C-alpha positions as MATLAB code, in Angstrom:
seq = 'MKGGFSTIAGQVFSFVINISSTIILARLLTPDDYGLVAMVTAVTGFITIFNDLGLSSAVIQKENINQQQVSAVFWINVIISLGIAIIVALLAPFLVHFYDEERLFYMTIVFSVGIFISGLSLQHSALLKRQMKFQNLALIQAINSFLSILCGVLLAWFGFGYWAIVAIMVLFPSFNTLAFWIACDWRPSFTFKAYNVKSFVKFGAGITGFDLINYFSRNMDNVLIGKYIGSVALGLYTKAYQLLLLPITQLRNPLNSVALPALSTLQNDREKYKSYYKRFLFILAFFSMPAVVFMAVFSEELILIVLGDQWIAASSIFQILALAAFIQPTLGTIGLVMITTGDTKRYFIWGCINAVLVVTAFFIGVQWGVDGVAKAYVAVTYLLLFPSLYYSLQGSPVPVPLFLKEISLPALFSITCGVAMYFFRYYFESLHEIILCASGFFIGAVLYLLLWFTSRASRERAKQVLEIRHVLTNKFK';
ca = [
      23.839  219.436 -179.420;
      22.769  222.663 -181.087;
      19.855  222.876 -178.687;
      22.298  222.371 -175.848;
      24.427  225.276 -177.015;
      21.437  227.573 -177.246;
      20.440  226.612 -173.723;
      23.959  226.884 -172.332;
      24.367  230.321 -173.940;
      21.320  231.475 -171.993;
      22.656  229.763 -168.885;
      25.974  231.613 -169.192;
      24.116  234.918 -169.131;
      21.944  233.732 -166.246;
      25.041  232.550 -164.390;
      26.693  235.953 -164.713;
      23.516  237.615 -163.448;
      23.072  235.101 -160.627;
      26.649  235.229 -159.398;
      26.616  239.035 -159.560;
      23.386  239.199 -157.589;
      24.727  236.656 -155.088;
      27.766  238.842 -154.461;
      25.576  241.917 -153.971;
      22.771  240.314 -151.941;
      25.194  238.471 -149.650;
      26.491  241.863 -148.552;
      23.075  243.487 -148.240;
      21.329  240.597 -146.484;
      22.190  238.321 -143.548;
      22.266  234.550 -142.965;
      19.098  235.060 -140.926;
      17.283  236.455 -144.002;
      18.217  233.434 -146.095;
      17.362  231.080 -143.248;
      13.858  232.503 -142.929;
      13.130  231.964 -146.614;
      14.528  228.422 -146.434;
      12.169  227.654 -143.532;
       9.190  228.420 -145.765;
      10.419  226.851 -148.996;
      11.499  223.618 -147.292;
       7.852  222.946 -146.402;
       5.872  224.662 -149.170;
       8.122  223.267 -151.877;
       7.121  219.791 -150.775;
       3.491  220.571 -151.586;
       4.184  222.283 -154.918;
       5.494  218.998 -156.331;
       1.818  218.124 -156.931;
       1.559  221.235 -159.109;
       2.564  219.323 -162.244;
       1.992  215.633 -161.409;
       4.677  214.750 -163.947;
       2.296  215.719 -166.770;
       4.786  218.087 -168.409;
       7.310  215.267 -168.722;
       4.559  213.076 -170.174;
       3.787  215.689 -172.840;
       7.473  215.736 -173.790;
       7.988  211.965 -173.648;
       4.846  210.703 -175.455;
       5.396  209.889 -179.112;
       2.031  211.308 -180.247;
      -0.195  213.933 -178.623;
      -3.241  215.951 -179.718;
      -5.039  219.180 -178.834;
      -7.615  217.524 -176.584;
      -4.984  215.733 -174.541;
      -2.775  218.771 -173.938;
      -5.820  220.909 -173.133;
      -7.019  218.383 -170.572;
      -3.557  218.296 -169.018;
      -3.514  222.104 -168.891;
      -6.814  222.339 -167.005;
      -5.712  219.643 -164.569;
      -2.604  221.726 -163.806;
      -4.658  224.912 -163.344;
      -7.069  223.270 -160.907;
      -4.252  221.615 -158.969;
      -2.243  224.866 -158.839;
      -5.208  226.725 -157.390;
      -5.771  224.015 -154.794;
      -2.108  223.937 -153.808;
      -1.976  227.721 -153.533;
      -4.905  227.626 -151.092;
      -3.290  224.833 -149.055;
       0.006  226.718 -148.829;
      -1.779  229.881 -147.699;
      -3.580  227.880 -144.996;
      -0.229  226.497 -143.832;
       1.007  229.955 -142.827;
      -0.177  229.748 -139.179;
       1.270  226.234 -138.863;
       4.721  227.381 -140.025;
       4.649  230.290 -137.597;
       3.908  227.864 -134.751;
       6.342  225.122 -135.894;
       9.357  227.431 -136.164;
       8.107  229.948 -133.569;
       8.722  232.722 -136.081;
       5.961  235.266 -136.849;
       7.723  236.699 -139.904;
       6.912  233.548 -141.859;
       3.168  234.264 -142.075;
       3.019  236.841 -144.868;
       5.980  235.255 -146.666;
       3.968  232.053 -147.014;
       0.928  233.926 -148.338;
       3.022  235.593 -151.059;
       4.574  232.271 -152.046;
       1.101  230.776 -152.477;
       0.229  233.411 -155.099;
       3.376  232.620 -157.056;
       2.504  228.907 -157.032;
      -0.825  229.514 -158.754;
       0.708  231.782 -161.396;
       3.433  229.266 -162.250;
       0.832  226.554 -162.881;
      -0.618  228.516 -165.794;
       2.408  227.974 -168.032;
       3.559  224.413 -167.341;
       2.252  222.994 -170.617;
       3.419  225.950 -172.704;
       6.932  225.331 -171.407;
       6.624  221.588 -172.053;
       5.488  222.154 -175.646;
       8.426  224.464 -176.342;
      10.778  221.769 -175.023;
       9.019  219.056 -177.019;
       9.495  221.154 -180.167;
      13.135  221.714 -179.118;
      12.770  225.501 -179.298;
      15.699  225.918 -176.973;
      16.686  229.343 -178.281;
      13.306  230.715 -177.191;
      13.560  229.004 -173.821;
      17.094  230.273 -173.250;
      16.111  233.838 -174.113;
      13.103  233.713 -171.807;
      15.146  232.397 -168.910;
      17.913  234.962 -169.393;
      15.584  237.974 -169.587;
      13.370  236.852 -166.713;
      16.359  236.069 -164.501;
      17.653  239.567 -165.067;
      14.314  241.267 -164.386;
      13.461  239.298 -161.240;
      16.951  239.624 -159.783;
      17.047  243.343 -160.539;
      13.820  243.802 -158.571;
      15.241  241.749 -155.700;
      18.500  243.689 -155.550;
      16.609  246.996 -155.507;
      14.442  245.795 -152.613;
      17.522  244.647 -150.690;
      19.257  247.974 -151.378;
      16.303  249.870 -149.887;
      16.308  247.723 -146.756;
      13.472  245.244 -147.318;
      15.594  242.349 -146.052;
      14.252  238.858 -146.694;
      11.474  240.248 -148.913;
      14.130  240.772 -151.583;
      14.673  236.985 -151.789;
      10.923  236.336 -151.754;
      10.436  238.802 -154.610;
      13.029  237.047 -156.787;
      11.482  233.623 -156.169;
       7.930  234.798 -156.944;
       8.617  237.214 -159.800;
      10.699  234.770 -161.836;
       7.867  232.218 -162.403;
       5.432  235.105 -162.902;
       7.564  236.613 -165.681;
       8.016  233.123 -167.121;
       4.270  232.574 -167.334;
       3.781  235.759 -169.336;
       6.719  235.006 -171.627;
       5.723  231.367 -172.280;
       2.223  232.412 -173.347;
       3.744  234.901 -175.775;
       6.396  232.512 -177.153;
       4.094  229.478 -177.514;
       1.081  230.025 -179.772;
      -0.785  227.010 -178.376;
      -4.022  227.816 -176.538;
      -6.123  225.361 -174.500;
      -9.566  224.249 -175.598;
     -12.411  224.512 -173.111;
     -13.035  220.783 -173.098;
     -12.055  217.998 -170.753;
     -12.430  214.239 -171.168;
     -10.803  211.912 -168.664;
      -9.848  209.238 -171.197;
      -7.695  211.801 -173.032;
      -5.234  211.975 -170.158;
      -5.386  208.494 -168.643;
      -2.016  207.454 -170.101;
      -0.494  210.837 -169.163;
      -1.588  210.543 -165.543;
      -0.316  206.969 -165.349;
       3.070  208.037 -166.703;
       3.238  211.142 -164.519;
       2.262  209.294 -161.351;
       5.649  207.599 -161.118;
       7.492  210.862 -161.695;
       5.364  212.731 -159.179;
       5.798  209.989 -156.625;
       9.555  210.099 -157.044;
       9.661  213.915 -156.945;
       7.539  213.918 -153.813;
       9.706  211.421 -151.989;
      12.919  212.894 -153.331;
      11.994  216.434 -152.279;
      11.056  215.226 -148.823;
      14.419  213.505 -148.394;
      16.501  216.300 -149.936;
      14.872  219.020 -147.827;
      14.569  217.267 -144.505;
      18.052  218.569 -143.707;
      16.720  222.134 -143.976;
      13.738  221.350 -141.763;
      15.888  219.713 -139.075;
      18.510  222.470 -139.085;
      15.837  225.187 -138.950;
      13.957  223.431 -136.153;
      16.838  222.345 -133.902;
      19.737  224.685 -134.722;
      18.159  227.936 -135.936;
      17.710  230.304 -138.889;
      21.318  231.566 -138.915;
      22.735  228.041 -139.179;
      20.151  227.206 -141.839;
      21.089  230.337 -143.765;
      24.761  229.324 -143.785;
      23.903  225.767 -144.847;
      21.529  226.700 -147.657;
      23.786  229.427 -148.999;
      26.777  227.078 -149.074;
      24.665  224.513 -150.919;
      23.310  227.085 -153.398;
      26.735  228.557 -154.125;
      28.154  225.099 -154.741;
      25.344  224.150 -157.116;
      25.217  227.473 -158.965;
      27.948  226.733 -161.539;
      27.012  223.038 -161.727;
      23.368  223.706 -162.578;
      24.391  226.062 -165.379;
      25.813  222.999 -167.155;
      23.591  220.206 -165.867;
      20.173  221.807 -166.316;
      20.512  222.795 -169.994;
      22.016  219.427 -170.898;
      19.224  217.620 -169.045;
      16.598  219.794 -170.751;
      17.951  218.823 -174.140;
      18.526  215.167 -173.224;
      14.926  214.559 -172.065;
      13.222  215.073 -175.453;
      16.227  213.726 -177.392;
      16.450  210.450 -175.451;
      12.663  210.119 -175.531;
      12.705  210.088 -179.331;
      15.361  207.327 -179.266;
      13.685  205.077 -176.689;
      12.864  202.407 -179.286;
      16.390  202.298 -180.762;
      18.658  200.891 -178.049;
      21.937  201.405 -179.923;
      21.295  205.036 -180.806;
      19.961  205.637 -177.300;
      23.126  204.211 -175.749;
      25.347  206.213 -178.108;
      23.602  209.506 -177.282;
      23.639  208.808 -173.551;
      27.376  207.988 -173.614;
      28.177  211.325 -175.217;
      25.833  213.204 -172.898;
      27.220  211.559 -169.730;
      30.851  212.021 -170.734;
      30.458  215.731 -171.501;
      28.662  216.278 -168.203;
      31.422  214.481 -166.268;
      34.197  216.182 -168.250;
      33.126  219.630 -167.086;
      31.324  219.114 -163.771;
      33.881  216.979 -161.924;
      36.921  219.289 -162.207;
      34.703  222.285 -161.425;
      33.569  220.714 -158.132;
      37.141  219.760 -157.187;
      38.322  223.321 -157.787;
      35.530  224.731 -155.620;
      36.273  222.263 -152.837;
      39.979  223.165 -152.727;
      39.387  226.918 -152.773;
      36.154  226.936 -150.755;
      37.281  229.500 -148.204;
      38.546  231.924 -150.847;
      35.364  231.555 -152.912;
      33.189  232.247 -149.872;
      35.180  235.425 -149.106;
      35.085  236.628 -152.711;
      31.444  235.889 -153.460;
      29.680  236.194 -150.102;
      31.977  238.210 -147.852;
      33.369  237.913 -144.325;
      30.039  237.351 -142.574;
      29.623  234.033 -144.427;
      33.054  232.535 -143.706;
      31.495  229.968 -141.345;
      29.860  228.391 -144.417;
      33.276  227.384 -145.795;
      33.499  224.035 -143.986;
      29.919  223.152 -144.953;
      30.709  224.068 -148.554;
      33.752  221.794 -148.579;
      31.904  218.799 -147.137;
      28.967  219.121 -149.541;
      31.396  219.315 -152.470;
      32.262  215.653 -151.865;
      28.675  214.691 -152.691;
      28.437  217.203 -155.547;
      31.397  215.499 -157.228;
      29.253  212.518 -158.267;
      25.710  213.929 -158.138;
      25.439  215.533 -161.615;
      26.399  212.302 -163.361;
      24.531  210.021 -160.965;
      21.395  212.086 -161.517;
      21.302  211.047 -165.173;
      20.042  207.582 -164.246;
      16.718  209.244 -163.470;
      16.611  210.520 -167.054;
      17.157  206.971 -168.280;
      14.171  205.675 -166.332;
      11.929  208.562 -167.411;
      12.813  208.501 -171.108;
      12.394  204.714 -171.319;
       9.004  204.986 -169.609;
      10.015  202.992 -166.512;
       8.477  205.406 -164.013;
       7.423  202.620 -161.622;
      11.053  201.690 -161.027;
      11.824  205.425 -160.763;
       9.305  205.788 -157.944;
      10.363  202.648 -156.059;
      14.002  203.687 -155.992;
      12.963  207.162 -154.846;
      11.240  205.611 -151.825;
      14.250  203.483 -150.889;
      16.621  206.411 -151.327;
      14.407  208.750 -149.284;
      14.222  206.451 -146.263;
      17.994  206.085 -146.103;
      18.756  209.772 -146.714;
      16.284  210.997 -144.086;
      17.639  208.467 -141.587;
      21.127  209.821 -142.233;
      19.932  213.393 -141.623;
      18.330  212.481 -138.305;
      21.596  210.881 -137.220;
      23.791  213.694 -138.520;
      21.853  216.579 -136.929;
      23.063  215.361 -133.535;
      26.478  216.810 -134.492;
      25.214  220.127 -135.839;
      25.276  221.501 -139.375;
      28.567  219.808 -140.288;
      27.098  216.505 -139.087;
      24.143  216.858 -141.467;
      26.475  217.606 -144.385;
      28.716  214.629 -143.586;
      25.702  212.340 -143.286;
      24.564  213.418 -146.743;
      27.970  212.650 -148.257;
      28.116  209.244 -146.572;
      24.689  208.113 -147.773;
      25.364  209.412 -151.310;
      28.356  207.131 -151.773;
      26.886  204.172 -149.890;
      23.976  204.197 -152.340;
      26.086  204.764 -155.463;
      26.355  201.182 -156.722;
      22.914  200.020 -155.541;
      21.453  203.043 -157.390;
      23.229  202.167 -160.599;
      22.438  198.456 -160.606;
      18.765  198.883 -159.728;
      18.003  201.920 -161.914;
      19.787  200.804 -165.084;
      18.549  197.212 -165.001;
      16.939  196.336 -168.345;
      17.731  199.743 -169.875;
      19.911  200.351 -172.963;
      22.616  201.627 -170.577;
      24.682  198.966 -168.756;
      26.374  199.836 -165.458;
      29.923  199.226 -166.790;
      29.271  201.827 -169.494;
      28.317  204.410 -166.868;
      31.433  203.726 -164.811;
      33.671  203.781 -167.875;
      32.369  207.155 -169.077;
      33.034  208.888 -165.751;
      36.280  207.097 -164.813;
      38.808  209.286 -166.624;
      37.126  212.614 -165.755;
      37.046  211.506 -162.100;
      40.675  210.351 -162.049;
      42.040  213.433 -163.790;
      39.921  215.782 -161.659;
      41.193  214.250 -158.407;
      44.796  214.436 -159.685;
      44.339  218.127 -160.451;
      42.741  218.601 -157.040;
      45.869  217.284 -155.326;
      48.031  219.686 -157.364;
      45.762  222.640 -156.556;
      45.763  221.717 -152.865;
      49.555  221.861 -152.640;
      49.600  225.101 -154.613;
      47.130  226.637 -152.156;
      49.122  225.312 -149.195;
      52.405  226.874 -150.301;
      50.945  230.157 -151.592;
      48.100  230.786 -149.139;
      49.527  234.234 -148.334;
      48.402  235.508 -151.749;
      45.263  237.609 -152.016;
      42.209  235.345 -152.334;
      41.352  236.554 -155.851;
      44.911  236.007 -157.121;
      45.120  232.663 -155.326;
      41.835  231.451 -156.860;
      42.674  232.680 -160.362;
      46.162  231.148 -160.270;
      44.861  227.881 -158.852;
      42.156  227.695 -161.514;
      44.712  228.297 -164.292;
      47.081  225.624 -162.950;
      44.268  223.128 -162.461;
      42.776  223.760 -165.908;
      46.108  223.455 -167.727;
      47.019  220.258 -165.872;
      43.547  218.794 -166.484;
      43.791  219.384 -170.226;
      47.347  218.036 -170.381;
      46.282  214.826 -168.656;
      43.834  214.130 -171.469;
      46.719  213.963 -173.916;
      48.897  211.539 -171.939;
      47.628  208.426 -173.717;
      45.986  207.472 -176.975;
      42.813  206.292 -175.255;
      42.346  209.544 -173.325;
      43.105  211.611 -176.448;
      40.336  209.795 -178.299;
      37.917  210.582 -175.481;
      38.940  214.240 -175.420;
      38.168  214.497 -179.135;
      34.487  214.065 -178.284;
      34.615  217.363 -176.426;
      36.659  219.046 -179.151;
      34.001  218.035 -181.673;
      31.628  220.392 -179.869;
      33.526  223.255 -181.481;
      32.548  222.019 -184.945;
      28.906  221.702 -183.944;
      28.976  225.226 -182.565;
      30.656  226.533 -185.731;
      28.017  224.891 -187.952;
      25.233  226.283 -185.767;
      26.126  229.857 -186.613;
      26.902  229.356 -190.329;
];
């Protein structure tokens, strides 16, 4: 929990920087600029999944590791990163031809350099997480977010267009690499023996397979929109998706980062594992679900405030995607269960099944434009909800009824507040968007908290969140 607070503290700073830069860049750049970058990253990102091969997760999850093993893993990552960087660079002409867009050539080359640099620090980052040095990690992320975004904003201000976004995406991992080498005193040995990493590769294979399939399915929407609808439509779609996920990831990512090593240490104690997971899942649902409902109700106002008038067409996309985002943060934790219990084979198999169905939905949805793609994504997310739970949690310390119980009250209370906020917006839509959003947020938050004190059972659940205050107080004593 203390590690989570350190990470969230850094995320709060990063969120402020990110939302500020989003507001500025959205007014300096165009949907076309964002669409161009998304065309490149949708394809190159698929290849960069091989950059790690799940080895970082293996270093965190394994009970015992030694210098020879981590060194071998490091050199594997370096060699793979170099190979992937070369492949990405060679893809530049293909992307130009596929999208019929010459501006993608040099963008792809620059991205390839960033890929190689990021591969140099994967194990340093993993070791810091394994040692639960979350204060160091939070500080690194906060500082590097600020520096990379500052460079990007300056480039946008001076008229460099889409290069501002490219700079942010390449400079951030570059700054991270330098910082991780400074913060982590581990240095690789110049030795390599295959038997040292056999178990690591076996463990990481399932994770890499899932990540590969999952990335393919989650980014096929970008590829289809860019290919058949155009860069402007893709820019609107990706920006709506990014804006929706921005506040969610500030909570989900730090909690997941802490949960991975914590649950890994408890994998042989089913009762303690289940107890930790319950608390983790409930806190994630408690905060993420009402946040998504609020954003869905006030989507148009948020788009105007954060992005400006030229992005208003993204409002409907934003609202549709919010339906999927309501369940995604909590549903995503079943992947953590499979990883931390070492069941990466099941993790990979479910990734394949999920990918086939999601991609099929995208191909169907693109026939009705950008909104059709978004609706297809929502439909397949909920159709797969129960099959995902029953298959992924089978044999784990976490039963399906426990998962449903932990998210039930947050979901019910969030939807109730959403109805109240909807009627408030309907009757007071003439208010200025900032006042309307602020008032709606206040009403929704107050009602949400009051609902937790309507019964004894809900009050007991709310106490779990209130206990966080005591942990935070003790942390700074």
